[in-house]
LUMKE-404770 format. One line per field, with one value per residue: x, y, z of N, C-alpha, C, CB in turn; residue number from 1. Coordinates in steps of 0.05 Angstrom, whole numbers, always signed. Each point is the difference from the previous one (the first is absolute). Glycine has a CB too. Layout:
residues N
n_px c(X ...);
n_py c(Y ...);
n_pz c(Z ...);
ca_px c(X ...);
ca_py c(Y ...);
ca_pz c(Z ...);
c_px c(X ...);
c_py c(Y ...);
c_pz c(Z ...);
cb_px c(X ...);
cb_py c(Y ...);
cb_pz c(Z ...);
resi c(NUM ...);
//
This chain:
residues 121
n_px c(+471 +71 +26 +50 -15 -7 +58 +27 -24 +29 +61 -25 +63 -18 -17 -48 -26 -1 -29 -45 -19 -12 -36 -60 +20 -44 -15 -12 -28 -3 -26 +28 -42 +10 +28 -13 +29 +17 +11 +32 -5 +44 +18 +29 -21 -41 -2 -33 -5 -21 -28 -33 -33 +46 +64 +44 +16 +59 -27 +57 -41 -1 +49 +33 -42 +22 -67 -6 -49 -43 -35 -43 -47 +7 -62 -31 +60 +51 +53 +21 +54 +19 +55 +22 +45 +26 +50 -20 -63 -29 -39 -24 -58 -13 -60 -5 -56 -14 -31 -31 +58 +48 +31 -9 +65 -11 +68 +4 +66 -11 -47 +0 -69 +21 -64 +23 -60 +12 -41 -28 +42);
n_py c(-2432 +3 -46 +36 +3 -64 -9 +40 -32 -54 +31 +7 +13 +54 -50 -17 +58 -2 -55 +15 +51 -34 -48 +11 -59 -23 +3 -65 +7 -66 -19 -57 -9 +38 +23 +65 -5 +63 -13 +60 -10 +53 -3 -25 -59 -44 +6 -55 +18 -65 +32 -41 +58 +13 -16 +49 -15 +19 +47 -3 +59 -10 +24 -63 -3 -59 +15 -42 +5 -1 -2 +22 -12 +64 -20 -34 -10 -7 -36 +25 -8 -1 +11 -19 +39 -59 +33 +53 -9 +47 -40 +7 -6 -14 +17 -39 +40 -53 +54 -39 +15 -13 -38 +57 -24 +40 -17 +24 -3 +32 +29 -36 -2 -27 +10 -49 +13 -64 +21 -55 -20);
n_pz c(+2261 +10 -48 +13 +63 +2 -21 +42 +49 -22 +2 -66 -18 -19 -31 +36 -4 -62 -3 +41 -32 -55 +28 -18 +43 -38 +69 -21 +63 -19 +52 -20 +58 +36 -60 +2 -56 +19 -69 +12 -69 +6 -57 +53 +3 -21 +68 -4 +65 +0 +52 +28 +2 +45 -27 +20 -63 +9 -38 -33 +5 -60 +37 +9 +55 +21 +13 +45 -52 +50 -59 +46 -43 +28 -27 -37 -33 +50 -21 +60 -41 +69 -39 +64 -36 +0 +13 +48 -26 +25 +27 -60 +20 -64 +23 -56 +5 -42 -28 -35 -17 +50 +35 +36 +2 +58 -3 +59 -9 +61 -2 -62 -8 -57 -12 -42 -27 -15 -50 +25 -48);
ca_px c(+1 +20 +13 +30 +8 -5 +22 +24 -2 +7 +28 +4 +19 -10 -8 -24 -22 -8 -14 -25 -19 -11 -14 -28 -1 -25 -2 -19 -3 -18 -2 -6 -1 +10 +24 -4 +22 +1 +19 +3 +15 +6 +21 +25 +2 -25 +2 -24 +2 -22 -2 -26 -8 +6 +24 +24 +19 +22 -5 +19 -18 +9 +23 +23 +1 -8 -19 -18 -26 -25 -24 -24 -25 -8 -27 -9 +16 +24 +22 +22 +26 +19 +27 +20 +27 +21 +27 +1 -20 -23 -27 -19 -27 -17 -28 -11 -29 -9 -25 -9 +17 +27 +10 +14 +21 +11 +22 +12 +24 +4 -22 -3 -23 -4 -24 +2 -24 +3 -24 -6 +3);
ca_py c(+23 -2 -27 +2 +6 -24 -18 +12 -5 -29 -3 -11 +16 +19 -11 -16 +19 +12 -21 -6 +22 +1 -25 -3 -29 -16 -15 -21 -14 -23 -18 -28 -11 +20 +13 +24 +8 +27 +2 +27 -1 +26 -1 -3 -25 -14 -15 -14 -9 -17 +3 -5 +23 +0 -15 +15 -14 +16 +9 +18 +18 +7 +19 -13 -1 -24 +7 -20 +10 -12 +11 -4 +12 +18 +9 -8 +10 +13 -17 +14 -13 +11 -9 +7 +1 -17 +10 +29 +13 +13 -12 +15 -12 +8 -8 -1 +0 -9 +11 -12 +6 +8 -6 +22 -11 +21 -12 +18 -5 +23 +18 +4 -15 +1 -12 -7 -11 -20 -4 -29 -7);
ca_pz c(+18 +21 -1 +1 +27 +15 -6 +12 +29 +4 -5 -27 -16 -20 -26 +5 +5 -25 -15 +14 -2 -27 -7 +6 +0 +0 +25 -1 +26 -3 +23 -5 +27 +20 -11 -16 -17 -10 -22 -10 -25 -12 -20 +14 +15 +8 +25 +9 +28 +9 +29 +14 +16 +29 +6 -7 -17 -10 -28 -14 -15 -28 +1 +12 +29 +14 +20 +10 -9 +8 -14 +15 -10 +22 -6 -27 -23 +10 +7 +14 -3 +19 -7 +20 -11 +12 -7 +2 -17 +13 -1 -17 -1 -23 +0 -27 -1 -27 -10 -25 -24 +7 +26 +14 +17 +17 +15 +19 +14 +17 -4 -29 -11 -29 -11 -28 -11 -21 -15 -6 -28);
c_px c(+20 +16 +30 +9 -3 +24 +26 +0 +6 +30 +6 +17 -13 -11 -26 -24 -11 -15 -27 -21 -12 -17 -30 -5 -29 +1 -22 +0 -20 +1 -7 +1 +8 +24 -8 +25 -3 +22 +1 +18 +4 +22 +27 +3 -27 +6 -26 +5 -24 +0 -28 -6 +7 +24 +25 +19 +23 -5 +24 -17 +12 +23 +24 +2 -9 -18 -15 -28 -23 -22 -25 -24 -11 -28 -8 +18 +25 +21 +22 +25 +20 +27 +19 +28 +19 +27 +2 -20 -24 -25 -17 -26 -14 -28 -10 -30 -9 -27 -7 +20 +29 +7 +15 +20 +13 +22 +13 +26 +7 -24 -6 -22 -1 -26 +4 -27 +6 -27 -4 +2 -14);
c_py c(-5 -26 +2 +6 -24 -19 +10 -5 -29 -5 -12 +19 +17 -12 -17 +17 +11 -20 -7 +21 +2 -24 +1 -30 -11 -17 -20 -14 -22 -18 -28 -15 +21 +15 +24 +5 +29 +3 +29 -1 +29 -4 -6 -28 -12 -16 -14 -10 -17 +1 -9 +24 -5 -17 +15 -17 +19 +7 +17 +18 +6 +19 -11 -1 -27 +8 -25 +11 -16 +14 -8 +12 +17 +12 -9 +14 +15 -20 +17 -17 +14 -12 +10 -2 -18 +12 +30 +15 +11 -16 +17 -16 +10 -10 +1 -2 -5 +11 -13 +3 +7 -10 +24 -13 +24 -13 +22 -11 +25 +18 +6 -19 +4 -13 -6 -13 -19 -5 -30 -5 -26);
c_pz c(+22 +0 +2 +28 +18 -4 +13 +30 +7 -4 -27 -17 -22 -25 +4 +6 -25 -17 +12 -3 -27 -7 +9 +0 -2 +25 -2 +27 -4 +25 -10 +27 +20 -10 -18 -16 -8 -21 -9 -24 -10 -21 +13 +12 +4 +25 +6 +28 +7 +31 +10 +17 +29 +8 -11 -18 -8 -30 -9 -18 -28 +0 +15 +30 +11 +23 +11 -4 +12 -15 +15 -15 +23 -4 -27 -21 +10 +10 +13 -3 +19 -7 +21 -12 +14 -9 +0 -17 +16 -3 -18 +0 -25 +4 -28 +2 -28 -6 -27 -23 +7 +28 +10 +19 +15 +17 +17 +11 +15 -3 -29 -10 -30 -7 -29 -8 -23 -13 -6 -30 -6);
cb_px c(-48 -28 -38 +1 -14 -50 -22 +1 -34 -47 +6 -45 +33 +33 +48 +29 +19 +39 +45 +27 +26 +40 +44 -14 +42 -4 +18 +5 +11 +7 -14 +19 +9 -18 +25 -32 +5 -18 -8 -6 -19 -12 -25 +0 +41 -15 +35 -13 +26 +4 +32 +7 -37 -48 -26 -4 -37 +32 -50 +39 -16 -47 -34 +22 -9 +42 -6 +33 +22 +18 +24 +25 -11 +48 +6 -48 -41 -28 -11 -32 -10 -35 -10 -31 -9 -29 +7 +47 +14 +21 +5 +37 -2 +41 -7 +42 -2 +28 +8 -47 -41 -5 +4 -39 +8 -43 +8 -45 +17 +51 +11 +49 -26 +50 -29 +51 -25 +40 +4 -30 +44);
cb_py c(+12 +31 -17 +15 +48 +5 -14 +35 +36 -12 -5 -24 -34 +32 +0 -36 +11 +30 -18 -26 +24 +26 -25 +45 +0 +0 +39 -7 +42 +1 +38 +2 -46 -30 -43 +20 -48 +18 -48 +19 -46 +24 +32 +49 +17 -3 +32 -13 +42 -31 +38 -51 +9 +8 -44 +27 -31 -22 +0 -34 +21 -7 +37 +13 +50 -25 +45 -18 +16 -13 -3 -1 -38 +11 +40 -6 +2 +40 -33 +21 -14 +6 +0 -17 +46 -42 -41 -5 -30 +44 -20 +20 -4 -1 +17 -22 +32 -41 +44 +8 +14 +41 -50 +32 -40 +27 -33 +19 -34 -3 +20 +13 +5 +0 +24 -7 +42 -22 +46 -3 +24);
cb_pz c(-10 +27 -27 -48 -7 -4 -43 -36 +3 -14 +48 +3 +10 +18 -16 +18 +44 +1 -14 +32 +34 -13 +3 -21 +26 -51 +26 -50 +27 -50 +31 -48 -18 +36 +3 +34 -17 +45 -15 +46 -12 +43 -28 +10 +23 -48 +17 -47 +12 -41 -2 +0 -32 +7 -2 +43 -17 +32 +8 +2 +43 -16 -2 -41 +1 -13 -22 +35 -42 +46 -44 +43 -33 +7 +30 +17 -27 +13 -37 +33 -49 +36 -49 +37 -14 +0 -28 +11 -37 -7 +46 -29 +51 -30 +47 -19 +39 +5 +25 +14 -23 -29 -11 -4 -32 +1 -37 +11 -35 -4 +44 -5 +43 -8 +34 +2 +14 +24 -20 +41 -2);
resi c(1 2 3 4 5 6 7 8 9 10 11 12 13 14 15 16 17 18 19 20 21 22 23 24 25 26 27 28 29 30 31 32 33 34 35 36 37 38 39 40 41 42 43 44 45 46 47 48 49 50 51 52 53 54 55 56 57 58 59 60 61 62 63 64 65 66 67 68 69 70 71 72 73 74 75 76 77 78 79 80 81 82 83 84 85 86 87 88 89 90 91 92 93 94 95 96 97 98 99 100 101 102 103 104 105 106 107 108 109 110 111 112 113 114 115 116 117 118 119 120 121);
//
């Protein structure tokens, strides 16, 4: 829902937006000790990011943006991801809510909000 407009607001190019809008990535989030991992696999690209909660780190997003990211647990089964744009890029935020059979991901940049649903596999 509104994902292409969200990507356009981030300044992502036309072809990448079209590919991203068609993809249904498999998202795997895991934890080992204090280290977390978020892996996103799609037909277009696979990315994996390792991080610690509440610690900012440099990230190259799947769409090629360089950001400073901080992940935080904000409630039962809720994860907040804050991405600060670098090199003139925009700030954005995503909240992931985990349910028994699906994950709801709501992201915002400026006044543009997108909601994506992922089914548990």
